[in-house]
C-alpha positions as CSV (number, residue, x, y, z in Angstrom):
1,M,75.8,48.4,22.2
2,L,76.0,45.8,25.0
3,T,72.8,44.4,26.4
4,T,72.7,43.1,29.9
5,H,71.1,39.8,30.8
6,P,69.2,39.0,34.0
7,R,71.3,37.4,36.7
8,P,70.4,33.8,37.5
9,Q,69.2,34.8,41.0
10,D,66.8,37.3,39.4
11,L,65.1,34.7,37.2
12,P,61.8,33.4,38.3
13,I,61.6,29.8,39.6
14,G,59.4,27.6,37.5
15,P,58.6,27.3,33.8
16,M,59.8,30.1,31.6
17,D,57.4,32.7,30.4
18,S,57.3,33.2,26.6
19,T,57.7,37.0,27.2
20,Q,61.2,36.6,28.7
21,D,64.1,37.3,26.3
22,L,67.1,35.2,27.3
23,R,68.8,34.9,23.9
24,F,72.4,35.7,23.4
25,T,73.3,39.2,22.2
26,S,75.6,39.8,19.3
27,V,78.0,42.7,19.8
28,R,80.3,44.3,17.2
29,T,83.3,44.9,19.6
30,P,86.5,42.9,19.5
31,D,86.6,39.7,21.6
32,P,88.1,40.7,25.0
33,H,89.6,37.3,25.4
34,I,91.7,37.6,22.2
35,L,92.9,41.0,23.2
36,R,93.8,39.9,26.7
37,R,95.7,36.9,25.3
38,R,97.7,39.1,23.0
39,E,98.6,41.4,25.9
40,L,99.7,38.6,28.1
41,L,101.8,37.0,25.4
42,K,103.5,40.3,24.7
43,K,104.2,40.8,28.4
44,Y,105.0,37.2,29.2
45,P,106.3,35.3,26.1
46,Q,107.2,32.3,28.2
47,L,103.4,31.5,28.4
48,R,103.5,30.2,24.8
49,S,105.4,27.1,26.1
50,L,102.3,26.2,28.1
51,Y,100.2,25.9,24.9
52,G,99.5,22.5,23.4
53,C,98.1,19.1,24.2
54,E,98.6,17.3,27.4
55,R,98.6,13.5,26.6
56,G,98.0,12.6,30.2
57,T,94.6,14.3,30.1
58,A,93.3,11.9,27.5
59,A,94.4,8.9,29.5
60,L,92.9,10.3,32.7
61,M,89.5,11.0,30.9
62,F,89.5,7.4,29.5
63,L,90.3,6.0,33.0
64,L,87.5,8.1,34.6
65,T,85.0,7.0,31.9
66,V,85.8,3.3,32.5
67,V,85.5,3.8,36.3
68,Q,82.1,5.5,35.9
69,L,80.8,2.8,33.5
70,G,82.0,0.2,35.9
71,I,80.2,1.8,38.8
72,A,77.1,2.1,36.7
73,W,77.3,-1.6,35.8
74,L,77.8,-2.6,39.5
75,F,74.8,-0.6,40.6
76,Q,72.5,-1.5,37.7
77,N,70.2,-3.7,39.8
78,Y,69.9,-1.3,42.8
79,D,66.5,0.2,43.3
80,V,66.8,3.9,44.1
81,H,63.2,4.6,44.8
């Protein structure tokens, strides 16, 4: 049994009321993402070559973190109020 959740635009603005039930719902059906992945791999086996780690991503994330920390250090004395 699948339970629908309210859409974000239907939620009230402001503090949440304790009567609202916004918890995740557990379902006993197979995960559609796993089934879809299997279907795609069966139809397009060459997709398997795209799996794995991309070393360049780690270097890019490190560089972006250093840049963000550098910007934060440069603007540490600015008054934003």
